[in-house]
C-alpha positions as CSV (number, residue, x, y, z in Angstrom):
1,M,4.8,7.5,23.8
2,Q,7.6,9.4,21.8
3,K,7.1,12.4,23.8
4,K,7.3,10.5,27.1
5,F,10.3,7.9,26.2
6,G,12.0,9.6,23.3
7,G,13.3,7.7,20.2
8,G,11.9,7.6,16.7
9,I,8.7,6.1,15.2
10,F,9.2,3.8,12.4
11,Y,6.7,2.5,10.0
12,I,6.5,-1.2,10.2
13,P,5.7,-2.1,6.5
14,K,8.7,-0.2,5.4
15,Y,11.2,-1.0,8.3
16,L,13.6,-3.6,7.0
17,S,16.2,-3.6,10.1
18,D,16.3,-5.7,13.1
19,G,16.0,-3.3,15.9
20,C,19.6,-3.4,16.8
21,E,20.0,0.3,16.7
22,F,17.4,0.7,19.5
23,D,17.9,0.5,23.3
24,R,14.5,-1.1,23.5
25,I,11.5,-1.7,21.1
26,F,7.9,-0.5,21.5
27,I,5.6,-2.0,19.0
28,V,2.0,-0.7,18.6
29,T,-0.1,-2.6,16.6
30,P,-3.9,-3.1,16.0
31,I,-5.4,-6.7,16.5
32,Y,-6.8,-8.0,13.2
33,S,-9.5,-10.8,13.6
34,Y,-7.9,-12.0,17.2
35,G,-4.5,-11.9,15.9
36,M,-1.5,-9.8,14.5
37,P,-1.5,-7.7,11.1
38,M,0.7,-9.3,8.3
39,H,3.5,-6.8,8.7
40,V,3.9,-7.4,12.6
41,Y,3.8,-11.0,12.0
42,E,6.7,-10.9,9.7
43,L,8.7,-8.3,11.7
44,L,8.8,-10.0,15.0
45,P,11.0,-12.9,13.9
46,R,13.8,-11.0,12.7
47,L,14.1,-8.7,15.7
48,D,17.1,-8.6,18.0
49,K,16.7,-11.4,20.4
50,E,18.5,-9.2,23.2
51,K,16.4,-6.1,23.0
52,E,13.6,-5.5,25.4
53,I,10.2,-5.6,23.4
54,I,7.0,-4.2,24.7
55,I,3.7,-4.4,22.6
56,I,0.7,-2.5,22.7
57,Q,-2.2,-3.9,20.9
58,N,-5.5,-1.8,20.1
59,Y,-8.8,-3.4,19.3
60,G,-12.3,-2.2,18.3
61,G,-14.6,-5.1,19.0
62,M,-13.3,-8.3,20.7
63,S,-9.4,-9.2,21.2
64,G,-10.0,-12.8,21.1
65,N,-6.9,-13.2,23.5
66,A,-4.8,-12.1,20.6
67,D,-2.1,-11.1,23.3
68,I,-1.6,-14.6,24.2
69,L,-1.0,-15.8,20.5
70,T,1.4,-12.9,20.3
71,Y,3.2,-13.8,23.3
72,E,3.4,-17.3,22.2
73,Y,4.7,-16.5,19.0
74,C,7.5,-14.3,20.5
75,L,8.6,-16.9,22.6
76,E,8.6,-19.2,19.7
77,H,11.1,-17.0,18.1
78,S,13.2,-16.5,21.4
79,L,12.3,-12.8,21.8
80,N,12.9,-10.9,24.8
81,I,9.3,-9.8,25.4
82,K,8.6,-8.0,28.6
83,S,5.0,-6.8,28.4
84,I,2.1,-6.9,26.1
85,Y,-0.9,-4.2,27.0
86,K,-4.3,-4.2,25.3
87,I,-6.3,-1.1,24.8
88,K,-9.9,-0.8,23.3
89,M,-10.1,2.0,20.8
90,P,-12.8,2.7,17.9
91,E,-14.0,-0.2,15.7
92,N,-12.9,0.5,12.2
93,F,-13.8,-2.8,10.5
94,T,-16.9,-1.3,9.0
95,L,-17.0,-3.5,5.9
96,T,-19.6,-5.6,7.4
97,L,-20.4,-3.7,10.7
98,S,-22.1,-0.5,11.5
99,V,-21.0,1.1,15.0
100,P,-23.1,4.0,16.6
101,K,-20.9,7.1,16.0
102,Y,-21.7,8.2,19.7
103,Y,-20.1,5.0,20.8
104,M,-17.0,5.6,18.7
105,N,-16.5,9.1,19.8
106,N,-17.1,8.0,23.4
107,L,-14.2,5.6,23.3
108,L,-11.9,8.0,21.5
109,R,-12.5,10.8,24.3
110,K,-11.6,8.3,27.0
111,S,-8.5,7.1,25.1
112,D,-6.0,9.7,26.3
113,K,-6.6,8.4,30.0
114,R,-6.2,4.7,28.9
115,I,-2.9,5.5,26.8
116,E,-1.6,7.4,29.8
117,N,-2.2,4.5,32.2
118,I,-0.3,2.3,29.8
119,L,2.6,4.6,29.5
120,Q,2.8,5.1,33.4
121,K,3.0,1.4,33.6
122,I,5.7,1.2,31.3
123,A,7.7,4.0,33.2
124,D,7.3,2.1,36.4
125,R,8.2,-1.3,34.7
126,E,4.7,-2.6,35.9
127,F,4.9,-5.2,33.0
128,V,1.8,-7.5,32.0
129,L,2.1,-10.8,30.3
130,P,-0.9,-12.9,29.3
131,K,-1.8,-16.1,31.0
132,K,-2.6,-19.1,29.2
133,T,-6.2,-19.5,28.2
134,K,-8.4,-20.3,25.3
135,T,-7.9,-18.2,22.2
136,K,-9.7,-17.7,18.7
137,E,-6.4,-18.9,16.9
138,K,-8.3,-21.2,14.3
139,V,-10.5,-18.2,13.5
140,Y,-7.5,-15.9,13.0
141,L,-5.5,-18.5,10.9
142,K,-8.5,-18.8,8.7
143,N,-9.1,-15.2,8.2
144,K,-5.6,-14.3,7.7
145,A,-5.2,-16.8,4.9
146,N,-8.0,-15.1,3.2
147,W,-7.0,-11.6,3.7
148,H,-5.9,-11.1,0.3
149,L,-9.3,-11.8,-0.9
150,I,-10.7,-8.3,0.4
151,G,-8.5,-6.6,-2.2
152,R,-10.2,-8.5,-5.0
153,R,-13.7,-7.4,-3.5
154,F,-12.9,-3.8,-3.5
155,S,-13.9,-1.8,-6.5
156,V,-14.2,1.9,-7.3
157,T,-17.4,3.9,-8.6
158,D,-17.8,6.8,-10.9
159,D,-17.0,9.1,-8.1
160,C,-13.3,8.2,-8.2
161,V,-11.0,11.4,-9.3
162,K,-7.9,9.4,-9.7
163,C,-6.2,11.4,-6.8
164,G,-3.9,8.3,-6.1
165,K,-4.2,8.6,-2.3
166,C,-5.2,4.9,-2.0
167,V,-2.2,3.8,-4.1
168,D,0.2,6.0,-1.7
169,L,-1.4,4.7,1.4
170,C,-1.3,0.8,0.7
171,P,1.3,-0.7,2.8
172,S,1.5,-3.8,0.6
173,Q,1.5,-2.0,-2.8
174,N,-1.7,-3.8,-3.7
175,I,-3.2,-0.9,-5.5
176,S,-2.1,0.7,-8.9
177,L,-3.4,3.6,-11.0
178,T,-3.5,2.6,-14.7
179,D,-5.0,4.0,-17.8
180,K,-8.3,2.0,-16.9
181,G,-8.4,3.6,-13.4
182,I,-7.7,2.0,-10.0
183,V,-6.7,-1.6,-9.9
184,F,-6.6,-3.9,-6.8
185,A,-4.1,-6.9,-6.9
186,D,-4.1,-9.8,-4.5
187,K,-1.5,-8.9,-1.8
188,C,-4.3,-7.1,0.5
189,V,-3.5,-7.3,4.2
190,A,-7.0,-5.9,5.4
191,C,-5.8,-2.6,6.8
192,L,-8.6,-1.0,5.1
193,G,-6.6,2.2,4.7
194,C,-7.9,2.9,1.3
195,Y,-11.3,2.2,2.1
196,H,-11.6,4.7,5.0
197,R,-9.5,7.4,3.6
198,C,-10.4,7.7,0.1
199,P,-11.6,11.5,0.0
200,K,-14.7,10.8,-2.3
201,K,-15.8,7.3,-0.5
202,A,-15.4,6.0,-4.1
203,I,-13.9,2.6,-2.9
204,V,-16.7,0.0,-2.2
205,Y,-16.8,-3.5,-1.0
206,L,-18.7,-6.0,-2.8
207,N,-20.0,-3.3,-5.0
208,K,-22.1,-1.9,-1.9
209,S,-22.3,1.8,-1.4
210,K,-22.1,1.5,2.2
211,K,-21.3,5.0,3.9
212,D,-19.6,3.7,7.1
213,R,-16.1,5.0,7.0
214,Y,-13.9,5.8,10.1
215,V,-11.0,8.3,10.4
216,N,-9.5,9.2,13.6
217,P,-9.8,13.1,13.9
218,N,-6.4,13.2,16.0
219,I,-4.3,11.9,13.2
220,D,-2.1,14.0,11.2
221,E,-2.7,12.8,7.6
222,S,1.0,13.8,6.4
223,N,2.2,11.3,9.2
224,I,0.6,8.2,7.9
225,G,3.2,5.9,6.6
226,K,5.9,8.1,7.5
227,D,9.0,7.7,10.1
228,I,9.0,10.4,12.6
229,L,12.5,11.2,14.1
């Protein structure tokens, strides 16, 4: 997207402005439990009401018509929302799921064409806005209210080498490294970054040594959590 349209990439959890410095605003976000991640939920209301906003949502399992909830939320806050696109990507909520690797790899192989299709629609101003239909709003709101509990359910095994990677990756400063080891607080936003990217797979959920992790092989680790100008 940056190569096609220019501009900078800004990490949402650390972005504090209102977007007034941009000609238009692209928001790329996953779908969490049929809705928006906490940081996107907090970002949208403060954005400049005059700037065109285009949102791209990716999801692994079912989207639950999250685009409709997002659209309604944008309208509620009088945003100039022009389009919301959805794209299916590999499922990474593997705390309770096990997705076949061949299926994940196949999705990733086909993602370039899906992404290019969306970028071309943006270039052609072929905008898409969702139509009103049934959503899973109640499920989303219930789960969002309990995301912080996921952090409390994480723990580390003796394989932990105290490298601090999980501390650096956490977008909500929910993890700290103390004399006693890794400590999880109650500000978890369920991104699972720590869980997937622990180099020793030492972070476990509900004390279960589940091996399922997902790391996109196309991602440059050094770019995670960084602005790219």
